[in-house]
C-alpha positions in Angstrom: 0.0 0.0 0.0 1.2 3.5 -0.8 2.2 5.7 2.1 1.1 8.9 0.3 -2.3 10.2 -0.6 -2.1 12.4 -3.7 -5.2 14.3 -4.8 -5.3 16.5 -7.9 -8.0 18.9 -9.1 -8.2 21.9 -11.3 -9.2 25.2 -9.7 -10.5 28.2 -11.7 -8.0 30.7 -10.2 -4.6 32.0 -11.0 -1.7 30.2 -9.1 -0.8 33.4 -7.3 -4.3 33.7 -5.7 -4.3 30.0 -4.8 -0.8 30.1 -3.3 -1.6 33.3 -1.3 -4.5 31.5 0.3 -2.6 28.3 1.1 0.3 30.3 2.6 -2.1 32.0 5.1 -2.7 29.9 8.3 -5.9 31.9 8.9 -7.3 30.7 5.6 -6.2 27.1 6.3 -8.6 26.7 9.2 -11.5 28.1 7.3 -11.0 25.7 4.3 -10.1 22.6 6.2 -12.1 19.6 4.9 -11.1 17.4 7.8 -12.7 19.8 10.3 -9.8 19.3 12.7 -8.2 22.8 12.3 -9.9 25.2 14.7 -7.8 28.4 14.1 -4.4 29.9 13.5 -2.4 30.5 16.6 0.2 32.3 14.4 -1.9 34.2 11.8 1.1 35.6 9.8 1.3 34.5 6.2 4.2 32.1 5.4 7.1 33.4 3.4 10.0 31.0 3.6 11.4 27.5 4.4 12.1 27.0 8.1 9.2 29.2 9.3 7.0 27.8 12.0 3.3 28.3 12.6 0.9 26.8 15.1 -2.7 25.7 14.6 -5.4 25.0 17.2 -6.8 21.6 16.5 -9.6 19.3 17.7 -10.3 15.6 17.3 -13.1 13.8 19.3 -10.7 11.1 20.4 -7.9 13.5 21.5 -9.7 16.8 22.4 -8.1 20.2 21.9 -4.4 20.4 21.2 -1.9 22.6 19.3 -0.1 21.4 16.1 3.2 23.1 15.4 4.2 23.1 11.7 7.6 23.8 10.1 7.7 24.8 6.4 10.0 22.4 4.5 9.3 23.7 1.0 8.4 27.1 -0.2 8.5 28.1 -3.9 6.4 31.2 -4.5 3.2 30.3 -6.5 4.5 26.7 -7.1 4.9 24.6 -4.0 4.4 24.9 -0.2 4.6 22.3 2.5 5.0 21.7 6.2 6.0 19.1 8.7 3.4 18.9 11.5 4.1 17.9 15.1 2.0 18.0 18.2 3.1 20.7 20.6 6.0 19.5 22.7 6.5 16.3 20.7 9.1 15.7 18.0 7.7 15.3 14.4 6.5 11.8 13.8 7.2 11.7 10.0 4.2 13.1 8.2 4.3 15.8 5.6 1.7 17.9 3.9 2.4 19.8 0.7 0.6 21.6 -2.1 1.9 21.8 -5.7 0.5 24.3 -8.2 0.8 24.0 -12.0 -0.3 26.9 -14.1 -2.7 25.7 -16.9 -3.7 29.1 -18.1 -4.1 32.6 -16.7 -7.1 31.6 -14.6 -6.7 27.9 -14.2 -4.4 26.0 -11.9 -3.8 22.3 -11.4 -3.8 21.9 -7.6 -2.2 18.8 -6.0 -2.1 18.0 -2.4 0.3 15.3 -1.2 -0.2 13.8 2.3 2.9 11.7 3.0 3.2 9.4 6.0 6.1 7.3 4.6 8.5 8.9 7.2 6.5 7.5 10.2 8.7 4.9 11.8 7.0 4.3 15.2 4.9 1.2 14.8 2.7 2.0 17.8 1.9 5.5 16.4 1.2 3.9 12.9 -1.3 1.5 14.6 -3.0 4.2 16.7 -3.1 6.8 14.0 -4.6 4.5 11.4 -3.1 6.1 8.3 -4.2 7.8 6.3 -5.8 9.8 9.0 -7.3 12.2 6.4 -9.1 10.6 3.5 -9.3 11.6 -0.1 -12.9 13.0 0.3 -11.7 15.3 3.0 -8.9 16.6 0.9 -11.3 17.2 -2.0 -13.5 19.0 0.6 -10.6 21.3 1.4 -10.1 22.0 -2.3 -13.8 22.8 -2.7 -13.7 25.1 0.3 -10.6 26.8 -1.1 -12.5 27.3 -4.4 -15.4 28.8 -2.5 -13.1 31.0 -0.5 -11.6 32.3 -3.8 -15.1 32.6 -5.5 -14.2 30.2 -8.3 -15.0 26.7 -9.5 -13.3 23.4 -8.8 -13.3 20.9 -11.6 -13.8 17.2 -10.7 
């Protein structure tokens, strides 16, 4: 079984607009299709590799907690991604990233890669039940992003 979930859709917006939204932690919580993100602790837009931002989270089985994220890739209007870790715990090996490919002036191929191949702790793998976020939830995020931008998402 693959240890990545890759979801690709076309959004009717320029890559610049899409990237600006994705690089803003405040927008992330409003478009989250998993309904785990509750809000940005650090509402500043992301601008570079190595930056950190925190998100207030909630899951019924865990309750409220804070997820700290470190940007591992940042290519303006092309790629952005972060490594999450629960506050006070070392990263466990998951990565989230977005890739944007310009199709035309107002259409962008949007790909989200959810990668848990770096998770080495067998107990955490068992408890987490990867993938923790399903394809439908990622598509939900993409739909909410399109709504946020006032554009269409192509299936």
